[in-house]
N, C-alpha and C positions, 0 to 999 in steps of 0.2 A: 142783446144777449150779453150776459156777464162774462168777465174774463175767466171765471171758473169754467163756464160752459165752453168757451173757446179753447181752454186748456184741455178739457176732456176730449173734445172732438179732435184737436191736434194730436193728442197722445194716441188716439185710436187710429188715425190716418198714418202716423209715423210707424205705429206697430204693424199695420198692414203692409206698408212698404218694406219695412225691415224683414218681416216674415217672408215676403216674396223674394227679396234680394238674397237672403240666406239660402232659400230653397234653390234658386237659380245657380248660385255659386256651387252648392253641393251637387246639383245635377250636372253642371259642367264638368266637375272633376270626375264624376262617375262615367260620363260620356267619353271623356279623354281616356279613362282606363279601358273602356271597351275598344276604342280605336287603337290603343297601344297593343292590346292583345291581338286584334285583327292584323296589325302590321307585323307582329311577331310570327303569326301563322304564315303570312305571305312570304316572309323571309325564309322560314323553314321549307316551304314548298319550293322556293327557288334553289335552295341548297341541295335538296334531295332530288331535284329534277334530273340531273345527269345519271344518277343511279337508277331511277325509275325507267328512263329511256333505255339505258343499257340492259336492264333486266328484261324489258319487253323484247328487245332485239335478241337477247340470248334465248328467250323462250321460243321465239319464232325459228331460230336456227336449230334448236333441239328438236322441235317438231319436224323440221325438214329432215334431220338426220335419222329420226326414228321411222321415217316412212320408207318402206322397202322399195317403193316405186321410184325412188330417187337414187338408187344405188350407183348408177353410172355417173350421175352428177357429183355424188359424194366422193367417188373414187377420183374423179378429175380434180375435185377441190382439195382432197388430201395430198395429192401429188404436187399441188401448187403451193402448199404451205412452206414457209421459209425453212431452209435446211434439209428438206426432205430429199430433193434430188442429189444434194451433195452426199448425204449419208448413204443413199441408194447406190451411188456410183462408187464411192470409196469402200463401203462395206462389201459390196459385191466383188470388187476387184481384189480386195484382201482375201475373201473367201476362195475365189478362183485360184489365186496364186498359192494359197496354202494347200489346195487339193490337187493341183496339177503342177508341181515344181519342175520347171525346166521344159516341160513338153508343150504346155499351152493347150492341150486337148481337153475338151469338156466331156467327161464321162456322164453316164446316167446318174450316178450318185452326186456328181458335182451339180448337174442341172437341178436335181431334186433339192439339194441344199440351198442353191440360189433361190429357188421358188419359195422355200420355207423362210429364207431370210427376207425376201421381198414382202411376203405376206405378214411376217412378224413386224417388219418395219412399218407397214401401212396400218396394222392394228395398233401399234404403239402410238403413232401420230393421231389416229382416230380417237383412242382413249384419252390421250392428253388434251385433245381439242374439246371433247365432251366434258372433261373435268373442268376446263377453263370456263366453258359455257355455264356449267352448273354453279361455279363460284360467282359468276357475274349475275346469274339469275337470283342467287341467294342474296346478293347485295341489293338487287331491286326489290326483293321481297321484304328485306329488312327496312328499306326506305319507305315502302308502302305501310309497313307496320308502324314506323315512327310517325308518319303523317297521320295515320288513324288515331294513335294515342294523343298526339299533339292537338289534332282537330277536336277530339272529345274534351280534353282538358281546357283548351283555350275557348272552344265554343261554349262550354258551360260558363266560363268566366265572363264572356261577352254577354251571354244571356242574363246572367245575374247582375252585371253592371248596368245593362239596359233597363232591367226591371227596377233596379234601385234608383236610377235617374228618373224614371216615370213616377216612382213612389215619392221622391223628393219634390217633384213638381206638384204632385197632388197634395202633399203635406203643406207646401207653401200656399196653395190656394185655400186650404182649410184654415191655416193660420191667419191669412189675410182676412178671410171671411169672419173668423172669430173676433179678430181685432176690431173690425168695423161694426160687428153686431154688438160689441160692448158699449157703443155710443148710444145714449138714450135717444129714442126716436124723436122726441119732442125737440131736442137740441138740433138734430139733423134737419128737421123741417123748418126750424127757426133760422138756421144758417142759410137755407135755400130761399126762404121767403123774403128775407130782408125787411120784414115789417116791424121791427122793434123787438122788445123782450116780452116773452110770454111765459106763463106758468102752465105747463102742459099736463098738470095733474099727475105727476109721478113719472116713472119709467115703465117701459113695457113689461118689466118683471114684477112691478108692484101691484098689490091688490086693488082692484077697482079702476085700473087705468083704462081710460076711454079713448085716448089718442086725440082728443079735442082740447083746444086751449081754454083755460079758465079765465075768468075775468081778471083784469089787472096784469101786472108784470113785475119783474124784479130786476 
């Protein structure tokens, strides 16, 4: 085989290797991009997790408060809230002193006022507690919305990067195949046969090519 033939074959092999290496490099970068986006989503999930859990808890407590069958438990819970007993005691005492100066006797009007005060205080604490739960539930809802948006955006990016990596690998295979197919078949057969130099009657793309060696060599 002539040095020219060796050069042609070598160039084709080198081209095939280069195409494959370039494709692998590009695919690796695209895979890394997909992994980075997946890591970003996992980080966001971790950051939003406390708000999600708090939102779930708030929803459960709201459902409990809205159930009339739980009225006794709700009343006991409201009375256990921080500050409630203190305001009940001091407010009731102040009301009693203002309505019974010096006598200490509780009239019907005083008892009625105390009852209204107690009910109003319980209602105030109940409404405040419900408002706090609603705010906490809103934080959980916002966190869930953020996760949904991030999941859609990053998931799309991951899918696109994965598809691009697969496309790069496929392009590398095609490029390597094209590089190898550019080598004349006769030269390839001669390089494998090791039987000397042959004239293979042209290349696979030439008119009248038979694929069989002609007499003589070069």
